[in-house]
C-alpha positions as CSV (number, residue, x, y, z in Angstrom):
1,M,-61.0,21.7,9.8
2,A,-64.8,21.2,8.9
3,I,-67.0,23.2,7.3
4,E,-69.4,24.2,10.3
5,R,-72.8,23.1,9.8
6,N,-75.6,25.4,10.1
7,E,-77.5,24.8,7.2
8,E,-80.1,27.6,7.4
9,Q,-77.5,29.9,7.5
10,D,-75.8,28.2,4.9
11,E,-78.3,28.4,2.6
12,H,-78.6,32.1,2.5
13,I,-74.9,32.5,2.8
14,E,-74.7,30.3,-0.6
15,Q,-77.7,32.7,-2.2
16,L,-75.5,35.8,-1.3
17,W,-72.8,34.4,-3.5
18,Y,-74.9,34.0,-6.4
19,M,-76.0,37.4,-6.3
20,K,-72.1,38.2,-5.8
21,E,-71.7,36.3,-9.5
22,Q,-74.8,37.9,-11.1
23,K,-73.1,41.4,-9.4
24,E,-77.0,41.8,-7.4
25,T,-76.9,43.3,-4.1
26,S,-80.7,43.6,-3.7
27,I,-82.4,42.5,-0.7
28,D,-85.7,42.1,-2.7
29,F,-83.4,39.9,-4.9
30,L,-82.6,37.4,-2.3
31,K,-86.1,37.4,-1.2
32,K,-87.1,36.5,-4.4
33,A,-84.4,33.7,-5.2
34,M,-84.9,32.0,-1.4
35,K,-88.8,32.8,-1.1
36,R,-90.2,30.8,2.0
37,S,-86.8,29.9,2.8
38,F,-85.9,33.4,3.2
39,D,-85.3,34.5,7.1
40,A,-85.0,37.8,8.5
41,K,-83.7,36.6,12.0
42,I,-80.8,35.0,10.0
43,I,-80.1,37.4,8.2
44,E,-79.6,39.9,11.4
45,E,-77.5,36.2,13.1
46,L,-75.3,36.5,10.1
47,S,-74.5,40.4,9.9
48,L,-73.9,40.1,13.8
49,R,-71.3,37.5,13.3
50,G,-70.2,39.9,10.7
51,L,-70.5,37.7,7.6
52,L,-72.4,40.4,5.8
53,E,-73.4,43.5,5.6
54,W,-76.9,44.8,4.8
55,D,-78.3,48.9,4.6
56,P,-82.2,48.9,5.3
57,K,-82.1,52.5,3.8
58,T,-80.8,50.9,0.5
59,A,-82.2,47.7,0.9
60,T,-78.7,46.4,-0.5
61,I,-76.9,43.4,1.0
62,K,-73.5,41.8,0.8
63,L,-71.2,39.3,1.9
64,T,-68.3,40.7,3.6
65,P,-64.7,39.2,3.2
66,E,-65.1,36.6,6.2
67,G,-68.8,36.4,4.8
68,E,-67.0,35.4,1.8
69,D,-64.7,32.8,2.9
70,R,-67.1,30.9,4.3
71,A,-69.3,31.1,1.2
72,R,-66.2,30.0,-0.8
73,Q,-65.5,27.0,1.0
74,L,-69.5,25.8,0.7
75,I,-69.7,26.7,-2.9
76,R,-66.7,24.8,-4.1
77,A,-67.4,21.7,-2.3
78,H,-70.8,21.7,-3.9
79,R,-69.7,22.2,-7.4
80,L,-66.5,19.6,-6.4
81,A,-68.7,16.9,-5.4
82,E,-71.2,17.6,-8.7
83,R,-68.2,17.4,-10.8
84,L,-67.4,14.0,-8.9
85,V,-71.2,13.0,-8.9
86,A,-71.5,13.8,-12.9
87,D,-68.1,12.5,-14.5
88,V,-66.5,10.1,-12.2
89,L,-70.1,8.2,-10.9
90,G,-71.8,8.4,-13.7
91,G,-74.4,10.7,-12.7
92,G,-77.5,11.3,-10.4
93,D,-79.4,13.3,-8.6
94,L,-76.5,16.1,-8.4
95,E,-78.3,18.9,-6.6
96,S,-79.3,16.4,-3.4
97,I,-75.8,15.1,-3.3
98,A,-73.8,17.9,-3.4
99,C,-76.0,19.5,-1.3
100,E,-75.4,16.6,1.3
101,F,-71.5,17.0,0.9
102,E,-71.3,20.7,1.4
103,H,-72.2,20.0,4.6
104,T,-70.7,17.0,5.9
105,V,-67.2,16.6,4.6
106,S,-63.4,18.3,5.7
107,L,-62.0,21.1,4.0
108,E,-58.9,18.5,3.5
109,L,-61.2,15.7,2.1
110,V,-62.4,18.6,-0.5
111,N,-59.2,19.4,-1.3
112,G,-58.1,15.6,-1.5
113,I,-60.9,15.7,-4.4
114,C,-60.1,18.2,-6.1
115,T,-56.7,17.6,-6.5
116,L,-57.8,13.8,-7.5
117,L,-59.8,15.2,-10.5
118,G,-57.0,17.4,-11.4
119,H,-58.2,20.8,-10.4
120,P,-61.3,21.3,-12.4
121,K,-62.6,24.8,-13.1
122,E,-66.3,24.4,-13.6
123,C,-69.4,22.5,-12.3
124,P,-71.0,20.4,-15.2
125,H,-73.5,23.7,-15.4
126,G,-70.4,25.4,-16.6
127,M,-70.2,27.7,-12.9
128,P,-66.9,28.6,-12.0
129,I,-65.3,26.4,-8.8
130,P,-63.8,28.4,-6.6
131,E,-60.1,28.0,-6.1
132,G,-58.8,26.2,-2.9
133,E,-54.9,26.1,-1.6
134,C,-54.7,22.9,-3.1
135,C,-55.0,24.7,-6.4
136,L,-53.2,27.7,-5.5
137,Q,-50.3,25.7,-4.3
138,A,-50.3,23.8,-7.9
139,I,-50.2,20.2,-6.1
140,K,-49.3,17.7,-8.7
141,S,-50.2,15.2,-6.5
142,A,-53.2,14.3,-9.2
143,S,-50.7,14.2,-12.1
144,S,-50.4,10.3,-11.5
145,F,-54.0,9.9,-11.9
146,I,-55.7,12.6,-14.1
147,I,-54.0,13.5,-17.1
148,P,-54.6,15.1,-20.8
149,L,-55.8,12.2,-23.3
150,A,-53.2,14.4,-25.4
151,D,-50.4,12.9,-22.8
152,L,-51.0,9.1,-23.3
153,K,-48.4,7.3,-25.2
154,L,-49.1,5.2,-28.1
155,G,-50.9,2.2,-27.4
156,E,-51.6,3.5,-23.6
157,S,-55.0,3.1,-22.4
158,A,-56.8,4.8,-19.2
159,R,-60.2,5.5,-18.6
160,I,-62.1,8.6,-19.3
161,A,-62.3,11.1,-16.1
162,Y,-64.1,13.9,-17.2
163,I,-65.1,15.6,-20.5
164,N,-65.3,19.6,-20.4
165,C,-66.4,20.5,-23.9
166,K,-68.6,24.4,-23.8
167,S,-70.7,23.2,-26.9
168,D,-73.6,20.6,-26.2
169,Q,-73.6,19.4,-29.6
170,Q,-70.0,18.5,-29.2
171,I,-71.0,16.2,-25.9
172,H,-73.6,14.6,-27.3
173,K,-71.4,14.0,-30.2
174,L,-69.3,12.4,-28.2
175,D,-71.4,10.5,-26.3
176,G,-72.9,8.8,-29.4
177,L,-69.6,7.7,-30.3
178,C,-69.9,6.1,-26.4
179,I,-67.0,8.8,-25.3
180,R,-67.8,9.8,-22.1
181,P,-66.6,9.6,-18.7
182,G,-66.1,5.7,-17.1
183,V,-65.3,4.0,-20.4
184,F,-61.5,3.1,-21.6
185,V,-60.1,4.3,-24.6
186,K,-56.5,3.4,-26.3
187,L,-54.6,5.9,-27.9
188,H,-53.7,4.3,-31.4
189,Q,-52.1,7.8,-33.3
190,N,-51.7,11.4,-32.3
191,Y,-50.7,12.9,-36.2
192,P,-52.0,14.2,-37.9
193,T,-55.4,13.0,-36.3
194,Y,-55.9,11.4,-33.3
195,V,-57.2,7.9,-33.6
196,I,-58.6,6.5,-30.5
197,E,-60.2,3.1,-29.5
198,C,-63.4,3.0,-27.8
199,E,-65.9,0.4,-27.3
200,G,-64.1,-1.9,-30.0
201,A,-64.3,1.0,-32.7
202,S,-61.8,3.1,-33.6
203,I,-62.4,6.6,-33.6
204,A,-60.7,9.9,-35.5
205,L,-60.5,12.8,-33.3
206,D,-59.7,16.7,-34.1
207,A,-56.8,18.2,-31.8
208,D,-59.6,20.8,-30.7
209,V,-61.9,17.6,-28.8
210,V,-59.0,16.1,-27.7
211,K,-58.1,19.3,-25.6
212,N,-61.0,19.0,-24.0
213,I,-60.7,15.2,-22.5
214,S,-59.0,14.0,-19.6
215,V,-58.4,10.5,-18.2
216,W,-57.6,8.5,-15.2
217,K,-53.9,6.7,-16.5
218,N,-54.1,5.0,-12.4
219,F,-57.6,4.7,-12.0
220,E,-57.5,1.8,-9.3
221,E,-54.7,3.5,-7.1
222,A,-57.1,6.9,-7.3
223,G,-59.5,5.0,-6.1
224,E,-57.9,3.5,-3.1
225,T,-56.1,6.9,-2.2
226,L,-60.1,8.5,-2.4
227,H,-61.0,5.5,-0.3
228,H,-58.3,6.4,2.6
229,K,-59.3,9.9,2.6
230,A,-63.5,9.4,3.0
231,A,-62.2,6.7,5.7
232,D,-60.1,8.7,7.7
233,K,-63.3,11.3,8.5
234,K,-66.1,10.7,10.6
235,E,-68.3,13.5,9.1
236,G,-71.2,11.9,7.5
237,F,-69.6,11.2,4.3
238,G,-71.4,7.6,4.1
239,R,-73.5,8.0,1.6
240,L,-71.2,9.4,-0.9
241,K,-68.3,6.9,0.2
242,G,-70.7,4.1,-0.7
243,F,-71.2,5.0,-4.4
244,L,-67.2,5.6,-4.9
245,G,-66.8,1.7,-3.5
246,H,-69.6,0.6,-5.8
247,F,-67.9,2.7,-8.7
248,F,-64.7,1.9,-7.8
249,K,-65.1,-1.6,-7.8
250,S,-67.0,-2.0,-10.9
């Protein structure tokens, strides 16, 4: 099942989701947030379709349960794309790629990428990624791909998938040690402290830091899986698939 494409309507639906996260219901807030993109006709269309409720008397507006379902699909695809680009592809124009991604992929592919990434909870900006069926069902097919660094066996190597640190200072510190998505690490010691080899250097890390690092255990197999999922779809995924192809062959 593909996410229905109507980018102008989707933009309004997404903004209403952001407002829900901020506990805002003011139509004026929506207008200010969207600026020139705001279109009263689209609000009327979405209302007629049962995707939102608005009350001119109180100047309030919010998504209906059906509208929230639609918004959740879009936001989920957008934030997973940001996670994919930032952590797997090594960076890039997160916003433009994520916007293209959310309008051109199927729900099946979104769930496949979520599973492959180990069901991340937040986007690179710290915003929550709505759960999908794959998360709710606790699919374990990603367990052979992404695991906590702490789960590696002594002497085992893996490629870093992503790092979930709340502290920017900690992220900068790790980056300064060359511990970043895409690099290979080898676990040498796990007690009383962790010692990993990264870029030819041995680095000691506290358990509180290590728990934030996830690695690809079977990186090449993961790449092949994602390629197959992308190849099964003919929905404008070419650009992102091209990025993936370059990355997994690098």
